[in-house]
N, C-alpha and C positions, 0 to 999 in steps of 0.2 A: 817659812817656819812650820814646823810640825810638831803637835803634842801627840804623844802616845800613851795610852792607858791600857795595861794588861789586867787580865782578871783570869780567874778559873783554876789557880793553883790550890794546893791542899795536901792533905795526907791520904795516901792511898796504900793498900796492900800490894806486895808483888803479884804480878800478873793483872792487876787492875788497870783502869782507864781513866783519863783526864782529858778535857778539851780546854785548851787556853785560847783567850780571845785577845786581840789587840785592836782597839778602836783608834783610828786616825782622826785628827782634827780637819783634814782636808781630803778631797777625793784621791783614792789610791791610784786613780788613773794618772795623776800628775806626779806619782812617785815611781822612780825607775826600778827600785828593787825594795822588797820587805823581807825581813828575815827574822827567824827565832834563833837566839843565842842562848848559852847556859854557862853559869860558873858555879863549880862547886867548891867548897872550902879548900884553900891551899892550892887551887888549881887555876890555870888561866881560863878566861872566857873563850868559848869554843862555838863554832858554828853548828847549828843543829839542822835547820832547814832554810832554804832561800827560794824565793820566787821572784824572777826578774822579767822585765819587758812583758809582763802579763802572762807569761805562759812557761818560761823556762824554769825548771825546778831542779834544786839539788838538795841532797841529804847527806848527812855525816854517815859514814859506814856503819857506825855503831847503832843508828836508828833506822836503817833502811829495812823496809817490810813491817815496821811497828809504827811509825810516826807518819802522818800526812798533813802536809801544809796546804791550806786552801785559802780562798778570798770570797768575800761578799762585797761587790763593788757598790751596791746600793746602800749597804751599812758602812762602808769604809772600814771594813773589818778583815782582819787576816786571823786565820784559826790555826792551831796546832793540835790535832787530834792525836793523843798518845795512847797506844795500846800495849798490852803485854809489858807493863812497866817493870823495870828492874831496880834494885836498890842503888845500882850505879847510876841511875837516871836522877837521882837526888841532887838538886841544885837550885839556884835562882835563875829563872828563865826570863830573858829580856827580848823585847821587840825592838827591831831597828829599822829605820827608813832611811834609804839612800836616794838622793836626788841626782839628776844628771850633773847639774851645776850647783854646787853647795855642799854645806856639811852634812854629816850623818846625824840622824836624831834617834835618841834611846828612850824607851820607856823606863819606869821605875822599878820594874822587876816583879815577879811573882814566884813565891817559894813553892817548889814541888818536892815532897818528901814521900819516898817510897820505903815502907817499913812495916814489918808485921808486929 
């Protein structure tokens, strides 16, 4: 089992930056993939960024060049650095952990609002 706790969301103006954190209850070395997803009102949850097998990284086209996913293994933490934020980035952001054998685990989500 994996508990995930996200933090770092908030209100930011367009063009601003935020860094989201997701702390896992176990070593992320034991987790196959960790990702950030988001869900805007009235829309389906979508992948934002994914890191798997420790080094393979994928981003949604809409965030490439603006968002960066990274890990701190010593802190069991995955980060999402978000720069040049746009109003369309407004959503609840969720962290997900995927195991090789077992279910996926989700955090509770953190709200990101981009508005002037």
